[in-house]
N, C-alpha and C positions, 0 to 999 in steps of 0.2 A: 293532676293531668291537665295539660293545656287544652283549651277549647278551640284553639286555632286549627282550622282545617287547611292543610297544605295540599294544593293541587299537584298531581303528578301526571306526566304525559302518558296517556293510555297507549298501549302497544298496538291496539287495533285501529288507531286513527289512520285514515287513508293518507299516506305520505304524499303521493303525487298530487292529489286534489288540494291538500292543505298547503303544500309548497307553492302551487300555482296561485292559490288565493293570496298568500302573503306577497308573492312577487308582484302580482297585478296591483295590489293595494298600495305597496310602497312606491311603485312607479306612477300610478295615476292619482293617488290621493295624498302623497307626500312630496315626491320629487317634483311633480308638475306644479305644486303650489308653494315652492320655496320662495318665490318672489311674489310678494303680496300686491305690489304696485309697480308698474313699469312705464317710463315716459321716454319717448324717442327724443334724441338730440337733433336739432335742426341746423345749428350753426357748424357746418362741416366744410372745411376747405382742403384743397390738395395741391401739392406740387410734385410733379413726376420727374424724378431724377434722371437726367440724360445718360444714356449708355446702358449696357447690359450687365452681365456677370462681373462682379467686383468693382463696378463704377462707384459704389457707395464709399469705397475707401478714400476717394478723392475729396470728400466733403466732411468737415467737422460739424458738430451740432450747431455751433455758432454760425457757420456759413449757411447752413440750411435755413436758419431763422431769417437770413437776409433775402431769401428767394421770394418770388411773387406767388402767393397761394391764391387759387381760384375756387369759387364756390362749387361744391359737388353735392351729391345726395345719395341716399340709399337706392340700390338697384343698378348703379353704375359699375362697369367692369374695368379691371386694370390688368395690364400685362405688357408684353408677353413674359414668358418664363425667365426667371433670374433678374428681372428688373426690380427697381425699388420706387415706392411711392410714399411720400410723406403727407400726413394728414394733420391739420390743426383743428382741434375740437374744443369749443367753448360752450359752457353751459352754466346755468344757475340751478341750485338745488332748492326745491320749494321749502318755504319756512315751516310748513306743517310737517315736514319730515324730520324736524329737529328731534334728536334723541334716538333716531332709528339707525340701524345699520344700513349704509348705502353703498351700492356697488356700481362700478362702471362696466358696461357690457359691450363686447366687440366681437363681431364674426364676419370674416371676409373669406373663409375657406382656405386661407393661407396662413403662414407664420407671420408674426408681427412683434414689434417691441414697443412698449409703452414708456414714454419719457415725460418728465415734468418740465416746466419752462426754464429751469435752471440748467438743464442738461444732465440730470440724474436719471439713470435707468431705473424704472420702477419694477418691471417684470416682463417676461415673455407672454405672448398670447398665441395659443395653439388650438386649432379647431378640434373639438372632441375631448380636450384635456383641460385647458385653461382658457376660458372665454370671458373671464371677469376679473376685475381688480377691486379690492376693498378700498373705497375712498375713505370711509370712516366707520368704526365700530359703533360710534355713538355721535351722530352728526351734530355739530354746533354751527348755527347760522353764521355765514361768512360771505365774502365777495364771490364774484363769478370765478369758476375754475377753468383753466386751460390745460389740455394735455396735447402731446404730440405722439402720433402713432407712425412708426416706421414699418411699412408693409413690404414684406419680401414675397415675391411671386413664386413661391414654392410651398410644398406641404412638408409635414414632418418627415416624409420619406422621399424628398426630392420632388420630381414632377413626372414620374414614369407614365409612359403610354398605357392607357387602360384605367387610369384613375388612382385615387388615394390607396396607398398600400402596395401599389405595383412596384416591383423592382426591375421593371423593363427600362430600356434606354429612355431618356427624358423626352417628353413632348415639348419641343422648343417654342411652341406657339400657344401656350396655355394662358387663359385669362381667368381672373378671380373676381367674383362679384361681392360688393359690399352689401351685406344683408342685414346687419344689426349694429346700431350704435345707440345705446340707451343708458339711462340711469335707472336704478331699481332699488326698492326696499327688500332686504333679505331677512327672512324669518329664521333666526338662529335656533330657536327652540324646536321648530319643525325640522331643521337640519339635523339636530341631535337625534330626534326620533327616527328620521330616515337612516342615519348612519348606524344607529343601534340595530334597527330592523334589518338593514343590509348585511351586517356582520352575522346576525343570528341566522338569516336565511342562507348565507353562504356556508356557515357551520353545519346547518341541517342538511344542506345539499351535499357537501363534501364528505361529511362523516356518515352520511347515508343511514343504514339500519343499525347504528350503534346507540348505546344508551345516551351519550352526550348529544348525538345528532337529534334524537327524539326530544330531549329536553330543550334544545335550542329551538326546534320547530314549535314545540308547545308554547315557549315563552313568546316567540314572534307572533303566533296566532292569538295569544292573550292580548298582546299589544294592539293588534288589529281590532279585537272586540272592544277594548276600552276606548280607543280613539273614535270608533264609530259612535259611541255613546257620549262623546265629548269629554272623556276623562283622560286628557293628554298627560297630566301629571302622574296619574296612576300608571299609565302605559310606560312612562319613563322609569318609574320605580321598578317595574317588572324587569326591564333590561338591566338596570343598575344592580339589582339583587342577583341576577344571573351572572353578570360579569364579576361580581364581588366574590363569588364562590371559589374556593380553592379546588385543586384537583388532586388531592392526596398529599401526604407528608414528604414524599421522596421524589417529587417532580423536579424537572430542570427549570431554571430561570433563564428565559430567552431575552436577548437584547437585539434590537434592529437598528440599523444605521442607514441614513439616506444615501442614495447614489444614483446618478443618471449617467449611463454609459453613452458617450458621444463618440462615434467613429470619426477619427480625424479625416479619413477619406473613404467615402462609400458612394452614395447615390447623388451627390451634390458637389459643386466645386469647393476647393479649400476655403475660399473667402466666405462661403456660407457656413462652414464649420465654425469659423470665428464668431459669426453672429449667433449661431446656435448656442455656443458656450455662454455668450453674454446673456442671452434670453433665459437660458436654463438656470444659470448660476445666480442671476439677479433674483429670480423667484425663490431660490433657496436662501439667499441672504435675508429676504423679506420674512421667510418662515422662521429663520434663526432669531430674528429680532422679535417675533411674536411669541415663540414658544421656547422657553429656557431649556427644556429637556431634549431638544432636537440636536443631533450631530449629523454631519454630512461628510462622507468620504469622497475624495476626488483624486483621480489619477492623471497622468500625462502632463509632464512639466511644460511641454510645448504649448498646451492650451492656456496654462497660466501665463506664459510668455506673450501669447497673443493678446491677453487682457491687458498686460502691462503696456504693450505697444499701442493698441487701438482704443482702449478704454481706461486711460490712466486714472481718472477719478474713481471709477468703479473698482479698479485694482486696489486702491487704498482701502476700500471697504472689505475686499477679499483678504488683504494682508492683516487687517485688524481681526477678522474672524479666525484666521489661521493662528494668530498670536494668542487668541483665547482658547485655542485647541478645540474649536467647534466645527470649523471648515478644515477637514483633515487631509493633507496630501498623503497619498498612499502609493505603494509600488516602486517608487524611485526611478521609473523609466522615463525617457523623453516622450515616447508615445507608447500606446499598447500595441506592440509589434506582433508580427506573425511568430508563432512558436515553433515552426518546423524548418523553414528554409534558410533563415539567416545563418551566417557563419558564427563561430565563437567570437571572433573579433567584433562583428556587428552587435551581438548581444552585449558584450562588454561596453561598447560605446553607448548603447541605449542607457545603461545604468550609470555610466560615467557622467554623461551630459545631464541626465535627469537628476541624479543626486547632487551634482554640483550646483544646479539651478536652485534646488530646494534649500541647500545649505547657504548659498549666497543670499537668497532672497528672504528666507524665513529662519535661518539658523538651525535647521533640523535635517536629519537624515532618516529616510523611511526605513522601517525595520521589517517590513513584510513584503512578500512577493504578491503581485496583483496582476493577473492576466486572465480574466474570465472569458474573453471572446476570441479564443483561438481554437483551431481544430486540431489540437495535438501539441505536445511539448517535446522539445529536444532533450535528449539525455544529458546535454551539457549544462542545462539550466541550474539544477541543484548545486553543482560544483561552483558555478559562477556566482550565484547569489550568496553562497556561504562565504566567499571572499569579501 
């Protein structure tokens, strides 16, 4: 008989109190400490692109480099709505940070695009979702680094009156304040603990008073106890053992695939949709390069065509990822159209132009129907897609 005592979650543990403890601990003791050292960047210059909505289309990256950049600083505001402001940011990473994971941090309350000095898009920067860029997983001492940030004076949901998340008509005189431009050391081991505890907390919360919900709550609570006493490795093992457990012999195997739904026309001008695609897809290409197991599904041939026209170098990266069957075109339509009002002829043209583009550019035809964001479907659609 084994002498090992396996702890089981007691059914009488107060669920509300325990979940509250776990949530507070992961937010205040893990998430708040993910960056162990932060240093502000002082060398910041800006060039404000003349013109409003769509004016960015008149300038190549090379022509932006030829402009006169002027010194600026944290706390300055930029606008109005739909304008573009380019920042040149130069910094040295301290020698004592060698071997550390180093991030670049940016927050302007607006969307932005990070570029390197050669004109390569690195990723998008979106407040509340993606406010950092990984400079190096294991920094090696090198020369000063220069980045360019293309700041777009709008948020994820445009610039609606009433603030972020509003779908009201845009506030045409909105300004955005530069609040954070830093380099920082990121604690990857603490991030894993935070991610594991976040998953366990969500399972415990969603599955509520079920057996697996209580097990998840108990595991997360045990992690808290061990971390408090400095046993971070043991806390990680608690999560690893929980997630390694099977869930019976006849369960389904689930697969998930990445996707970001981008409305071609909604709360912003068409020209901002173009930049949203570049920002979002560049981030996905970066993830594909880092994680071999990731796949990304992407609809709307028109958006691919925009990348080909406005970001030809980035489009080559997209094309390579498509050829590797990891950035996967889906749906076969030109855009994700309305599913109710168009005529049969309009539906057919959506698929004709979309499939033709994918075949000419990538040598493929989409085999699935993909239209998740419509409020109903015409009875003609099954007959059309069967053809």
